[in-house]
KEVORO-852896 format. One line per field, with one value per atom (N, C-alpha, C): residue number from 1; residue in one letter; atom name; x, y, z. Coordinates in nm, 3 decimals. Layout:
residues N
k [NUM; ...]
r [A; ...]
a [CA; ...]
u [X; ...]
v [Y; ...]
w [Z; ...]
This chain:
residues 193
k [1; 1; 1; 2; 2; 2; 3; 3; 3; 4; 4; 4; 5; 5; 5; 6; 6; 6; 7; 7; 7; 8; 8; 8; 9; 9; 9; 10; 10; 10; 11; 11; 11; 12; 12; 12; 13; 13; 13; 14; 14; 14; 15; 15; 15; 16; 16; 16; 17; 17; 17; 18; 18; 18; 19; 19; 19; 20; 20; 20; 21; 21; 21; 22; 22; 22; 23; 23; 23; 24; 24; 24; 25; 25; 25; 26; 26; 26; 27; 27; 27; 28; 28; 28; 29; 29; 29; 30; 30; 30; 31; 31; 31; 32; 32; 32; 33; 33; 33; 34; 34; 34; 35; 35; 35; 36; 36; 36; 37; 37; 37; 38; 38; 38; 39; 39; 39; 40; 40; 40; 41; 41; 41; 42; 42; 42; 43; 43; 43; 44; 44; 44; 45; 45; 45; 46; 46; 46; 47; 47; 47; 48; 48; 48; 49; 49; 49; 50; 50; 50; 51; 51; 51; 52; 52; 52; 53; 53; 53; 54; 54; 54; 55; 55; 55; 56; 56; 56; 57; 57; 57; 58; 58; 58; 59; 59; 59; 60; 60; 60; 61; 61; 61; 62; 62; 62; 63; 63; 63; 64; 64; 64; 65; 65; 65; 66; 66; 66; 67; 67; 67; 68; 68; 68; 69; 69; 69; 70; 70; 70; 71; 71; 71; 72; 72; 72; 73; 73; 73; 74; 74; 74; 75; 75; 75; 76; 76; 76; 77; 77; 77; 78; 78; 78; 79; 79; 79; 80; 80; 80; 81; 81; 81; 82; 82; 82; 83; 83; 83; 84; 84; 84; 85; 85; 85; 86; 86; 86; 87; 87; 87; 88; 88; 88; 89; 89; 89; 90; 90; 90; 91; 91; 91; 92; 92; 92; 93; 93; 93; 94; 94; 94; 95; 95; 95; 96; 96; 96; 97; 97; 97; 98; 98; 98; 99; 99; 99; 100; 100; 100; 101; 101; 101; 102; 102; 102; 103; 103; 103; 104; 104; 104; 105; 105; 105; 106; 106; 106; 107; 107; 107; 108; 108; 108; 109; 109; 109; 110; 110; 110; 111; 111; 111; 112; 112; 112; 113; 113; 113; 114; 114; 114; 115; 115; 115; 116; 116; 116; 117; 117; 117; 118; 118; 118; 119; 119; 119; 120; 120; 120; 121; 121; 121; 122; 122; 122; 123; 123; 123; 124; 124; 124; 125; 125; 125; 126; 126; 126; 127; 127; 127; 128; 128; 128; 129; 129; 129; 130; 130; 130; 131; 131; 131; 132; 132; 132; 133; 133; 133; 134; 134; 134; 135; 135; 135; 136; 136; 136; 137; 137; 137; 138; 138; 138; 139; 139; 139; 140; 140; 140; 141; 141; 141; 142; 142; 142; 143; 143; 143; 144; 144; 144; 145; 145; 145; 146; 146; 146; 147; 147; 147; 148; 148; 148; 149; 149; 149; 150; 150; 150; 151; 151; 151; 152; 152; 152; 153; 153; 153; 154; 154; 154; 155; 155; 155; 156; 156; 156; 157; 157; 157; 158; 158; 158; 159; 159; 159; 160; 160; 160; 161; 161; 161; 162; 162; 162; 163; 163; 163; 164; 164; 164; 165; 165; 165; 166; 166; 166; 167; 167; 167; 168; 168; 168; 169; 169; 169; 170; 170; 170; 171; 171; 171; 172; 172; 172; 173; 173; 173; 174; 174; 174; 175; 175; 175; 176; 176; 176; 177; 177; 177; 178; 178; 178; 179; 179; 179; 180; 180; 180; 181; 181; 181; 182; 182; 182; 183; 183; 183; 184; 184; 184; 185; 185; 185; 186; 186; 186; 187; 187; 187; 188; 188; 188; 189; 189; 189; 190; 190; 190; 191; 191; 191; 192; 192; 192; 193; 193; 193]
r [X; X; X; X; X; X; X; X; X; X; X; X; X; X; X; X; X; X; X; X; X; X; X; X; X; X; X; X; X; X; X; X; X; X; X; X; X; X; X; X; X; X; X; X; X; X; X; X; X; X; X; X; X; X; X; X; X; X; X; X; X; X; X; X; X; X; X; X; X; X; X; X; X; X; X; X; X; X; X; X; X; X; X; X; X; X; X; X; X; X; X; X; X; X; X; X; X; X; X; X; X; X; X; X; X; X; X; X; X; X; X; X; X; X; X; X; X; X; X; X; X; X; X; X; X; X; X; X; X; X; X; X; X; X; X; X; X; X; X; X; X; X; X; X; X; X; X; X; X; X; X; X; X; X; X; X; X; X; X; X; X; X; X; X; X; X; X; X; X; X; X; X; X; X; X; X; X; X; X; X; X; X; X; X; X; X; X; X; X; X; X; X; X; X; X; X; X; X; X; X; X; X; X; X; X; X; X; X; X; X; X; X; X; X; X; X; X; X; X; X; X; X; X; X; X; X; X; X; X; X; X; X; X; X; X; X; X; X; X; X; X; X; X; X; X; X; X; X; X; X; X; X; X; X; X; X; X; X; X; X; X; X; X; X; X; X; X; X; X; X; X; X; X; X; X; X; X; X; X; X; X; X; X; X; X; X; X; X; X; X; X; X; X; X; X; X; X; X; X; X; X; X; X; X; X; X; X; X; X; X; X; X; X; X; X; X; X; X; X; X; X; X; X; X; X; X; X; X; X; X; X; X; X; X; X; X; X; X; X; X; X; X; X; X; X; X; X; X; X; X; X; X; X; X; X; X; X; X; X; X; X; X; X; X; X; X; X; X; X; X; X; X; X; X; X; X; X; X; X; X; X; X; X; X; X; X; X; X; X; X; X; X; X; X; X; X; X; X; X; X; X; X; X; X; X; X; X; X; X; X; X; X; X; X; X; X; X; X; X; X; X; X; X; X; X; X; X; X; X; X; X; X; X; X; X; X; X; X; X; X; X; X; X; X; X; X; X; X; X; X; X; X; X; X; X; X; X; X; X; X; X; X; X; X; X; X; X; X; X; X; X; X; X; X; X; X; X; X; X; X; X; X; X; X; X; X; X; X; X; X; X; X; X; X; X; X; X; X; X; X; X; X; X; X; X; X; X; X; X; X; X; X; X; X; X; X; X; X; X; X; X; X; X; X; X; X; X; X; X; X; X; X; X; X; X; X; X; X; X; X; X; X; X; X; X; X; X; X; X; X; X; X; X; X; X; X; X; X; X; X; X; X; X; X; X; X; X; X; X; X; X; X; X; X; X; X; X; X; X]
a [N; CA; C; N; CA; C; N; CA; C; N; CA; C; N; CA; C; N; CA; C; N; CA; C; N; CA; C; N; CA; C; N; CA; C; N; CA; C; N; CA; C; N; CA; C; N; CA; C; N; CA; C; N; CA; C; N; CA; C; N; CA; C; N; CA; C; N; CA; C; N; CA; C; N; CA; C; N; CA; C; N; CA; C; N; CA; C; N; CA; C; N; CA; C; N; CA; C; N; CA; C; N; CA; C; N; CA; C; N; CA; C; N; CA; C; N; CA; C; N; CA; C; N; CA; C; N; CA; C; N; CA; C; N; CA; C; N; CA; C; N; CA; C; N; CA; C; N; CA; C; N; CA; C; N; CA; C; N; CA; C; N; CA; C; N; CA; C; N; CA; C; N; CA; C; N; CA; C; N; CA; C; N; CA; C; N; CA; C; N; CA; C; N; CA; C; N; CA; C; N; CA; C; N; CA; C; N; CA; C; N; CA; C; N; CA; C; N; CA; C; N; CA; C; N; CA; C; N; CA; C; N; CA; C; N; CA; C; N; CA; C; N; CA; C; N; CA; C; N; CA; C; N; CA; C; N; CA; C; N; CA; C; N; CA; C; N; CA; C; N; CA; C; N; CA; C; N; CA; C; N; CA; C; N; CA; C; N; CA; C; N; CA; C; N; CA; C; N; CA; C; N; CA; C; N; CA; C; N; CA; C; N; CA; C; N; CA; C; N; CA; C; N; CA; C; N; CA; C; N; CA; C; N; CA; C; N; CA; C; N; CA; C; N; CA; C; N; CA; C; N; CA; C; N; CA; C; N; CA; C; N; CA; C; N; CA; C; N; CA; C; N; CA; C; N; CA; C; N; CA; C; N; CA; C; N; CA; C; N; CA; C; N; CA; C; N; CA; C; N; CA; C; N; CA; C; N; CA; C; N; CA; C; N; CA; C; N; CA; C; N; CA; C; N; CA; C; N; CA; C; N; CA; C; N; CA; C; N; CA; C; N; CA; C; N; CA; C; N; CA; C; N; CA; C; N; CA; C; N; CA; C; N; CA; C; N; CA; C; N; CA; C; N; CA; C; N; CA; C; N; CA; C; N; CA; C; N; CA; C; N; CA; C; N; CA; C; N; CA; C; N; CA; C; N; CA; C; N; CA; C; N; CA; C; N; CA; C; N; CA; C; N; CA; C; N; CA; C; N; CA; C; N; CA; C; N; CA; C; N; CA; C; N; CA; C; N; CA; C; N; CA; C; N; CA; C; N; CA; C; N; CA; C; N; CA; C; N; CA; C; N; CA; C; N; CA; C; N; CA; C; N; CA; C; N; CA; C; N; CA; C; N; CA; C; N; CA; C; N; CA; C; N; CA; C; N; CA; C; N; CA; C; N; CA; C; N; CA; C; N; CA; C; N; CA; C; N; CA; C; N; CA; C; N; CA; C; N; CA; C; N; CA; C; N; CA; C; N; CA; C; N; CA; C; N; CA; C; N; CA; C; N; CA; C; N; CA; C; N; CA; C; N; CA; C]
u [0.039; 0.014; 0.112; 0.204; 0.289; 0.340; 0.340; 0.376; 0.557; 0.678; 0.735; 0.790; 0.793; 0.844; 0.965; 1.006; 1.122; 1.081; 1.203; 1.205; 1.389; 1.361; 1.506; 1.498; 1.580; 1.591; 1.471; 1.364; 1.275; 1.173; 1.170; 1.079; 0.978; 0.889; 0.864; 0.764; 0.758; 0.621; 0.663; 0.579; 0.655; 0.646; 0.679; 0.709; 0.574; 0.520; 0.433; 0.398; 0.449; 0.390; 0.308; 0.287; 0.241; 0.147; 0.035; -0.039; 0.064; 0.213; 0.272; 0.369; 0.410; 0.471; 0.594; 0.616; 0.774; 0.675; 0.811; 0.789; 0.769; 0.691; 0.623; 0.623; 0.720; 0.717; 0.619; 0.506; 0.428; 0.451; 0.421; 0.503; 0.427; 0.405; 0.373; 0.344; 0.442; 0.491; 0.408; 0.280; 0.166; 0.110; 0.067; -0.002; 0.088; 0.179; 0.253; 0.183; 0.164; 0.106; 0.236; 0.176; 0.235; 0.362; 0.359; 0.424; 0.517; 0.507; 0.595; 0.739; 0.675; 0.772; 0.833; 0.975; 1.050; 1.105; 1.100; 1.136; 1.234; 1.285; 1.455; 1.467; 1.593; 1.587; 1.559; 1.483; 1.405; 1.498; 1.550; 1.644; 1.594; 1.485; 1.386; 1.276; 1.201; 1.075; 1.020; 0.911; 0.900; 0.765; 0.687; 0.573; 0.519; 0.440; 0.365; 0.252; 0.137; 0.049; -0.107; -0.021; -0.105; -0.056; 0.001; 0.083; 0.165; 0.255; 0.435; 0.419; 0.583; 0.609; 0.746; 0.782; 0.899; 1.010; 1.092; 1.181; 1.304; 1.308; 1.415; 1.498; 1.577; 1.681; 1.601; 1.460; 1.405; 1.291; 1.203; 1.071; 1.066; 0.945; 0.865; 0.743; 0.727; 0.568; 0.491; 0.372; 0.301; 0.181; 0.216; 0.151; 0.040; -0.148; -0.228; -0.269; -0.241; -0.304; -0.382; -0.413; -0.452; -0.448; -0.376; -0.284; -0.144; -0.070; 0.058; 0.030; 0.112; 0.097; 0.243; 0.290; 0.408; 0.358; 0.427; 0.381; 0.481; 0.611; 0.712; 0.794; 0.816; 0.953; 0.970; 1.041; 1.025; 1.146; 1.285; 1.409; 1.453; 1.600; 1.660; 1.629; 1.583; 1.581; 1.687; 1.696; 1.833; 1.807; 1.679; 1.655; 1.492; 1.413; 1.338; 1.289; 1.243; 1.245; 1.163; 1.096; 0.986; 1.016; 0.981; 1.006; 0.865; 0.873; 0.801; 0.679; 0.765; 0.681; 0.618; 0.669; 0.660; 0.679; 0.682; 0.713; 0.823; 0.905; 1.038; 1.109; 1.177; 1.268; 1.360; 1.497; 1.627; 1.607; 1.608; 1.579; 1.733; 1.763; 1.872; 1.986; 2.015; 2.089; 2.037; 2.048; 2.039; 1.910; 1.812; 1.684; 1.598; 1.472; 1.373; 1.253; 1.221; 1.036; 0.974; 0.891; 0.778; 0.636; 0.582; 0.421; 0.362; 0.308; 0.166; 0.052; -0.048; -0.223; -0.149; -0.090; -0.032; 0.052; 0.143; 0.196; 0.320; 0.462; 0.588; 0.568; 0.605; 0.656; 0.767; 0.834; 0.960; 0.935; 1.054; 1.029; 1.181; 1.273; 1.366; 1.458; 1.629; 1.703; 1.831; 1.893; 2.044; 2.128; 2.247; 2.339; 2.456; 2.451; 2.591; 2.537; 2.425; 2.378; 2.448; 2.551; 2.545; 2.590; 2.563; 2.549; 2.440; 2.420; 2.321; 2.299; 2.204; 2.128; 2.128; 2.136; 2.220; 2.149; 2.094; 2.059; 1.971; 1.957; 1.782; 1.762; 1.764; 1.727; 1.650; 1.587; 1.426; 1.510; 1.558; 1.573; 1.461; 1.469; 1.331; 1.231; 1.123; 1.000; 1.053; 1.100; 1.100; 1.283; 1.316; 1.447; 1.532; 1.567; 1.588; 1.725; 1.796; 1.941; 1.993; 2.042; 2.036; 2.195; 2.271; 2.374; 2.387; 2.496; 2.533; 2.622; 2.618; 2.712; 2.878; 2.880; 3.016; 2.997; 2.944; 2.929; 2.884; 2.839; 2.825; 2.712; 2.721; 2.590; 2.544; 2.383; 2.317; 2.211; 2.176; 2.060; 1.931; 1.815; 1.644; 1.543; 1.529; 1.460; 1.413; 1.273; 1.204; 1.160; 1.225; 1.233; 1.301; 1.449; 1.549; 1.663; 1.777; 1.836; 1.966; 2.073; 2.173; 2.296; 2.400; 2.547; 2.566; 2.559; 2.614; 2.808; 2.854; 3.000; 3.034; 3.107; 3.192; 3.344; 3.408; 3.511; 3.544; 3.426; 3.434; 3.372; 3.396; 3.335; 3.416; 3.556; 3.636; 3.569; 3.556; 3.468; 3.360; 3.280; 3.117; 3.172; 3.247; 3.265; 3.304; 3.422; 3.507; 3.467; 3.431; 3.411; 3.267; 3.239; 3.122; 2.972; 2.878; 2.828; 2.681; 2.613; 2.541; 2.409; 2.394; 2.300; 2.316; 2.171; 2.211; 2.070; 2.108; 1.995; 1.957; 1.851; 1.922; 1.886; 2.003; 1.999; 1.883; 1.913; 1.877; 1.981; 1.940; 2.017; 2.076; 2.002; 2.047; 2.178; 2.196; 2.309; 2.274; 2.352; 2.320; 2.463; 2.380; 2.482; 2.471; 2.642; 2.636; 2.687; 2.688; 2.704; 2.771; 2.920; 2.970; 3.040; 3.064; 3.086; 3.238; 3.329; 3.446; 3.537; 3.437; 3.465; 3.347; 3.317; 3.191; 3.121; 3.053; 2.985; 3.028; 2.950; 3.033; 2.923; 2.938; 2.801; 2.869; 2.766; 2.769; 2.693; 2.735; 2.608; 2.623; 2.501; 2.501; 2.469; 2.597; 2.554; 2.611; 2.497; 2.558; 2.647; 2.746; 2.847; 2.881; 2.920; 2.935; 3.053; 3.038; 3.138; 3.094; 3.218; 3.254; 3.174; 3.130; 3.074; 3.175]
v [-0.111; -0.006; 0.142; 0.095; 0.243; 0.303; 0.187; 0.262; 0.184; 0.278; 0.199; 0.197; 0.070; 0.059; 0.041; 0.094; 0.143; 0.137; 0.069; 0.073; 0.124; 0.195; 0.247; 0.197; 0.251; 0.263; 0.325; 0.295; 0.322; 0.346; 0.377; 0.320; 0.285; 0.270; 0.212; 0.248; 0.236; 0.338; 0.314; 0.413; 0.341; 0.520; 0.534; 0.664; 0.628; 0.788; 0.774; 0.876; 0.892; 1.039; 1.075; 1.250; 1.320; 1.353; 1.427; 1.498; 1.523; 1.616; 1.642; 1.526; 1.444; 1.337; 1.317; 1.407; 1.394; 1.295; 1.202; 1.053; 1.152; 1.100; 1.191; 1.063; 1.074; 0.989; 0.949; 0.819; 0.818; 0.719; 0.751; 0.625; 0.592; 0.474; 0.354; 0.365; 0.400; 0.384; 0.371; 0.488; 0.514; 0.406; 0.286; 0.105; 0.055; 0.061; -0.017; -0.049; -0.159; -0.138; -0.134; 0.029; 0.054; -0.071; -0.116; -0.269; -0.247; -0.260; -0.288; -0.138; -0.016; 0.058; 0.068; 0.110; 0.153; 0.058; 0.056; -0.014; -0.027; -0.146; -0.197; -0.136; -0.177; -0.141; -0.252; -0.175; -0.256; -0.274; -0.418; -0.512; -0.532; -0.579; -0.654; -0.625; -0.618; -0.610; -0.642; -0.744; -0.844; -0.847; -0.782; -0.818; -0.953; -1.018; -1.166; -1.151; -1.228; -1.233; -1.117; -0.963; -0.843; -0.824; -0.854; -0.812; -0.764; -0.670; -0.652; -0.709; -0.719; -0.833; -0.746; -0.680; -0.661; -0.689; -0.687; -0.787; -0.692; -0.730; -0.676; -0.789; -0.801; -0.893; -0.962; -0.921; -0.946; -0.998; -0.937; -1.017; -0.999; -1.015; -1.012; -0.944; -0.830; -0.769; -0.765; -0.801; -0.803; -0.672; -0.641; -0.511; -0.533; -0.531; -0.584; -0.479; -0.383; -0.234; -0.119; -0.204; -0.117; -0.147; -0.271; -0.248; -0.350; -0.339; -0.398; -0.480; -0.591; -0.680; -0.787; -0.829; -0.898; -1.062; -1.123; -1.230; -1.324; -1.284; -1.451; -1.309; -1.335; -1.299; -1.427; -1.485; -1.627; -1.620; -1.567; -1.587; -1.462; -1.516; -1.374; -1.446; -1.386; -1.368; -1.281; -1.368; -1.343; -1.299; -1.377; -1.338; -1.406; -1.314; -1.337; -1.299; -1.393; -1.457; -1.532; -1.485; -1.527; -1.641; -1.758; -1.815; -1.894; -1.992; -2.050; -2.099; -2.169; -2.279; -2.150; -2.090; -1.989; -1.841; -1.764; -1.708; -1.771; -1.697; -1.822; -1.723; -1.777; -1.684; -1.775; -1.734; -1.802; -1.762; -1.846; -1.827; -1.912; -1.795; -1.945; -1.941; -1.898; -1.933; -2.045; -2.155; -2.319; -2.342; -2.265; -2.273; -2.235; -2.289; -2.262; -2.263; -2.155; -2.168; -2.103; -2.180; -2.146; -2.077; -2.013; -1.934; -1.972; -2.100; -2.109; -2.108; -2.010; -2.003; -1.839; -1.762; -1.639; -1.665; -1.770; -1.799; -1.886; -1.825; -1.908; -2.036; -2.160; -2.246; -2.374; -2.389; -2.459; -2.572; -2.551; -2.654; -2.719; -2.683; -2.757; -2.715; -2.771; -2.772; -2.855; -2.754; -2.792; -2.742; -2.801; -2.789; -2.731; -2.748; -2.709; -2.538; -2.529; -2.364; -2.268; -2.171; -2.153; -1.942; -1.972; -1.795; -1.725; -1.618; -1.589; -1.591; -1.589; -1.573; -1.457; -1.461; -1.320; -1.327; -1.388; -1.395; -1.531; -1.526; -1.685; -1.629; -1.724; -1.760; -1.839; -1.898; -1.968; -2.021; -2.123; -2.230; -2.295; -2.441; -2.513; -2.492; -2.488; -2.517; -2.553; -2.617; -2.705; -2.730; -2.591; -2.602; -2.464; -2.413; -2.276; -2.275; -2.178; -2.201; -2.064; -2.101; -2.015; -1.973; -1.830; -1.778; -1.735; -1.768; -1.745; -1.662; -1.542; -1.491; -1.539; -1.672; -1.728; -1.907; -1.916; -2.084; -2.127; -2.011; -2.096; -2.073; -2.173; -2.242; -2.316; -2.353; -2.459; -2.499; -2.611; -2.605; -2.668; -2.623; -2.626; -2.708; -2.807; -2.894; -2.995; -3.022; -3.116; -3.095; -3.002; -2.947; -2.989; -3.013; -3.044; -2.933; -2.915; -2.832; -2.876; -2.856; -2.954; -2.826; -2.857; -2.735; -2.792; -2.712; -2.746; -2.724; -2.808; -2.845; -2.832; -2.728; -2.784; -2.718; -2.683; -2.678; -2.497; -2.407; -2.255; -2.268; -2.365; -2.395; -2.268; -2.242; -2.152; -1.980; -2.000; -1.857; -1.782; -1.919; -1.895; -1.891; -1.968; -1.943; -1.805; -1.767; -1.641; -1.513; -1.517; -1.421; -1.286; -1.346; -1.240; -1.233; -1.338; -1.281; -1.235; -1.144; -1.040; -1.118; -1.126; -1.117; -1.249; -1.269; -1.386; -1.407; -1.368; -1.408; -1.535; -1.570; -1.639; -1.536; -1.573; -1.521; -1.618; -1.562; -1.613; -1.748; -1.837; -1.981; -2.030; -2.029; -2.090; -2.041; -1.929; -1.889; -1.847; -1.841; -1.776; -1.651; -1.541; -1.404; -1.426; -1.417; -1.359; -1.242; -1.178; -1.061; -1.058; -0.972; -1.011; -0.842; -0.809; -0.687; -0.634; -0.785; -0.716; -0.774; -0.859; -0.879; -0.924; -0.795; -0.756; -0.906; -0.886; -1.023; -1.132; -1.237; -1.351; -1.429; -1.478; -1.601; -1.704; -1.796; -1.949; -2.034; -2.132; -2.186; -2.307; -2.371; -2.539; -2.621; -2.722; -2.850; -2.958; -2.956; -3.092; -3.056; -2.960; -2.889; -2.724; -2.655; -2.519; -2.503; -2.414; -2.363; -2.207; -2.142; -1.989; -1.975; -1.876; -1.818; -1.680]
w [-0.005; -0.025; 0.025; -0.041; -0.019; 0.096; 0.173; 0.297; 0.315; 0.377; 0.414; 0.574; 0.608; 0.737; 0.809; 0.926; 0.977; 1.130; 1.181; 1.321; 1.362; 1.508; 1.561; 1.699; 1.768; 1.953; 1.931; 2.065; 2.132; 2.029; 1.909; 1.782; 1.685; 1.643; 1.478; 1.448; 1.302; 1.241; 1.073; 0.991; 0.868; 0.807; 0.674; 0.611; 0.505; 0.509; 0.353; 0.281; 0.162; 0.075; 0.120; 0.118; 0.165; 0.074; 0.033; -0.103; -0.207; -0.168; -0.243; -0.263; -0.227; -0.251; -0.158; -0.011; 0.021; 0.128; 0.130; 0.275; 0.389; 0.486; 0.651; 0.685; 0.835; 0.894; 0.993; 1.029; 1.123; 1.226; 1.338; 1.436; 1.461; 1.507; 1.580; 1.711; 1.740; 1.910; 2.023; 1.983; 2.108; 2.075; 1.990; 1.973; 2.090; 2.121; 2.257; 2.302; 2.372; 2.521; 2.630; 2.729; 2.831; 2.897; 2.899; 2.973; 2.869; 2.702; 2.624; 2.613; 2.694; 2.692; 2.791; 2.753; 2.657; 2.553; 2.415; 2.325; 2.275; 2.281; 2.263; 2.094; 2.036; 1.907; 1.809; 1.726; 1.620; 1.514; 1.510; 1.419; 1.256; 1.271; 1.150; 1.128; 1.005; 0.972; 0.841; 0.882; 0.770; 0.738; 0.599; 0.589; 0.594; 0.669; 0.613; 0.617; 0.535; 0.537; 0.571; 0.530; 0.531; 0.697; 0.779; 0.849; 0.928; 0.976; 0.985; 1.088; 1.083; 1.239; 1.238; 1.340; 1.399; 1.470; 1.487; 1.565; 1.638; 1.807; 1.881; 1.921; 1.980; 2.081; 2.119; 2.230; 2.317; 2.297; 2.148; 2.156; 2.036; 1.960; 1.787; 1.861; 1.763; 1.784; 1.621; 1.627; 1.545; 1.512; 1.439; 1.398; 1.304; 1.315; 1.218; 1.131; 1.137; 1.128; 1.213; 1.362; 1.393; 1.569; 1.613; 1.694; 1.712; 1.786; 1.853; 1.904; 1.902; 2.022; 2.042; 2.146; 2.137; 2.159; 2.061; 2.020; 2.096; 2.116; 2.150; 2.207; 2.353; 2.411; 2.556; 2.517; 2.564; 2.607; 2.488; 2.547; 2.392; 2.442; 2.263; 2.155; 2.058; 1.919; 1.831; 1.770; 1.655; 1.537; 1.513; 1.344; 1.325; 1.280; 1.179; 1.099; 0.982; 0.806; 0.806; 0.632; 0.582; 0.488; 0.431; 0.376; 0.236; 0.204; 0.088; 0.245; 0.322; 0.438; 0.576; 0.592; 0.733; 0.718; 0.864; 0.916; 1.018; 1.047; 1.156; 1.244; 1.355; 1.449; 1.488; 1.494; 1.538; 1.705; 1.827; 1.957; 2.030; 2.059; 2.204; 2.041; 1.942; 1.845; 1.802; 1.820; 1.787; 1.763; 1.790; 1.847; 1.654; 1.610; 1.489; 1.586; 1.599; 1.605; 1.477; 1.410; 1.341; 1.348; 1.321; 1.347; 1.311; 1.406; 1.405; 1.496; 1.420; 1.499; 1.547; 1.477; 1.570; 1.684; 1.751; 1.820; 1.759; 1.825; 1.743; 1.825; 1.779; 1.812; 1.798; 1.858; 1.805; 1.703; 1.634; 1.523; 1.475; 1.573; 1.572; 1.669; 1.710; 1.764; 1.742; 1.681; 1.627; 1.665; 1.772; 1.841; 1.724; 1.584; 1.492; 1.440; 1.464; 1.478; 1.612; 1.569; 1.720; 1.650; 1.556; 1.518; 1.451; 1.462; 1.373; 1.246; 1.226; 1.102; 1.031; 0.905; 0.857; 0.702; 0.698; 0.505; 0.514; 0.403; 0.354; 0.230; 0.124; 0.004; -0.040; -0.104; -0.118; -0.234; -0.242; -0.335; -0.373; -0.403; -0.453; -0.363; -0.420; -0.327; -0.208; -0.118; -0.008; 0.053; -0.043; 0.017; 0.058; 0.154; 0.196; 0.204; 0.171; 0.168; 0.324; 0.438; 0.526; 0.547; 0.569; 0.573; 0.737; 0.833; 0.923; 0.943; 1.056; 1.028; 1.058; 1.135; 1.171; 1.147; 1.108; 1.086; 0.961; 0.862; 0.743; 0.689; 0.524; 0.548; 0.556; 0.564; 0.619; 0.494; 0.477; 0.404; 0.477; 0.454; 0.574; 0.471; 0.517; 0.385; 0.480; 0.433; 0.481; 0.679; 0.718; 0.854; 0.872; 0.872; 0.896; 0.829; 0.925; 0.925; 0.906; 0.789; 0.792; 0.761; 0.791; 0.751; 0.581; 0.511; 0.380; 0.397; 0.403; 0.366; 0.234; 0.235; 0.077; 0.086; -0.059; -0.026; -0.053; -0.008; 0.036; 0.124; 0.245; 0.350; 0.462; 0.461; 0.519; 0.480; 0.351; 0.284; 0.387; 0.402; 0.392; 0.535; 0.669; 0.772; 0.795; 0.748; 0.787; 0.701; 0.641; 0.566; 0.639; 0.705; 0.783; 0.654; 0.629; 0.561; 0.599; 0.516; 0.641; 0.486; 0.444; 0.310; 0.210; 0.176; 0.101; -0.022; -0.182; -0.232; -0.346; -0.373; -0.476; -0.637; -0.724; -0.818; -0.975; -1.088; -1.160; -1.170; -1.276; -1.295; -1.178; -1.054; -0.962; -0.900; -0.963; -0.842; -0.710; -0.582; -0.490; -0.477; -0.415; -0.390; -0.222; -0.178; -0.037; -0.053; 0.026; 0.027; 0.178; 0.197; 0.285; 0.350; 0.436; 0.511; 0.437; 0.469; 0.386; 0.296; 0.239; 0.154; 0.004; 0.009; -0.093; -0.128; -0.276; -0.318; -0.378; -0.358; -0.380; -0.427; -0.594; -0.664; -0.636; -0.645; -0.632; -0.743; -0.817; -0.891; -0.780; -0.833; -0.769; -0.863; -0.875; -0.967; -0.872; -0.778; -0.717; -0.547; -0.615; -0.522; -0.558; -0.462; -0.494; -0.582; -0.673; -0.804; -0.791; -0.754; -0.790; -0.881; -0.934; -1.074; -1.028]
């Protein structure tokens, strides 16, 4: 609907063009229950099924167009992401939870996941590539999470991957803070493009 959602320390809201086309900020902070104020830093926002989801390190909030509700605050929250299979959060580093009936329920615990999820890219219909800050790449399929071992594992683990997206022709683009963009093609194993 033309709104650009934004979050910051102790603030969340959206930008929307005024009648003369200038983007104007509209705070939603007043919709937070008093028990949720002040608000920690908002790190991620995702539109999912007609609602906007906001993530802080302590909680996840849902904005339905008129109200804001906290829907998860049981543990630290490291990531929030949407896939073909639903809306997910990463909690306690090693745990993934999926949204079911407006609640996040545990989906899996994986001891090899000990770093923040920093990017996801939808592969085939049931395969998701997950990039982490320090643990490299993982593949999530059929509710199972497996490290993706390849000859590029050192690059995946040490280059501080902060973004991932699938490009045309099955190329996976990984963005890093210190070493720019890396492209990979998957033909049974990864080859740098």
